[in-house]
N, C-alpha and C positions, 0 to 999 in steps of 0.2 A: 246188339240194342235188342231189349226183348218187348220194348213197346209199340203199339201198333199205332201207326200212324193215322192221322185221318179218321179215327171211328171216334165218334162223340156219345160217350155213355152216360153223360147228365142229363138225360133227356126230360125235362121239367115234367113232375108226375104231377097227378092234380092233388093240392092240399087244400087244406081247410082255411073257410074266411075267417080271418080275426078280426074281430068288432071292440071298439075303443072300452076300456075299462075305466072305472075311477082315477084321475088323473092322468088323462091319454088325450090325445087329441089328435083329428085327421089334419094333414097340410099336404100342402104342394110344392116344389121347389121352385125357388125361384133363380137364387145364383148359387154356383159354385166356387167357394173359398179357399181350398185349398186345405191340405193337412186334415182334413177329415171335418171339416168343417164346410157348412153351406146355410144359405138364407131362407127361410122357410116363411112361406105363410099358411097360417093356421086359419081352419076354418071357422074359427070363433070370432075373425076379424083381425086378428093381431099378426105382425110382422116379428120372427123370434131369429136366435142365431141357434141353427142344431149344430149338434155333433155328433157324428156316428159311431155308434158304439162298439166295443173291442171285435165281439164274434161277428159283425156284420161287417167292416171294414175291409177286409180282402177277400169275401166271397159273393157280394153281391156288388153289383157296381150302379151307383145312382147318377142319375142326371137331369137336366132342369126338366121341369114340367111333370115328374114322377109323384105320383099317391104316394103318399109316407104317413108311417102311426109315427106318433111323436109322444113321447113322456115327458109330461111338464114337472117343472120345477118348483116347490113351494116355497124356494128361500130365494130364487132368482124367476121373475115372471118373462126375462126377455130371453130368458136361454131354455132350450131343451136336448134331448135324445133322441135320435133317431132311434127306434126301434127294430121298424119291420119296413119292407119295399113292397108295393102290391105293385103284381104284374099287371097289363094293361087290362085284362080280360076280370080281374078280381076289383079293380078300380069301378068298372061298368056294373057290374054284380051290386057295388056299393053306392052307385046312383039310382041303380032301381031300387034298391032298399030304403033309398031318400037317407042315409046316413051322409052322404055329401052333396053339396049343391050341382047342377048340371053345368058343364061351362060350354 
């Protein structure tokens, strides 16, 4: 066995704060539905069915209450694609910037 056990090499490094662009919205996960799908409350006041995109599926775990960045679909308003999961300190920074409402 060449791998060292118990060493955590994937220490979270400081990453840039991604703000929303055209066709994107902030949301909070309400309920996990399984199979890479979840129910998201978007901060524009709508509930949508979110689908976790492929590059995020196995790399970052999304759970209830997480703040996510979703891409809106122009052909389906009831569905969206989860692009990015914000870490808790990033969510606090978004609240300070008044990008998302305080809860």
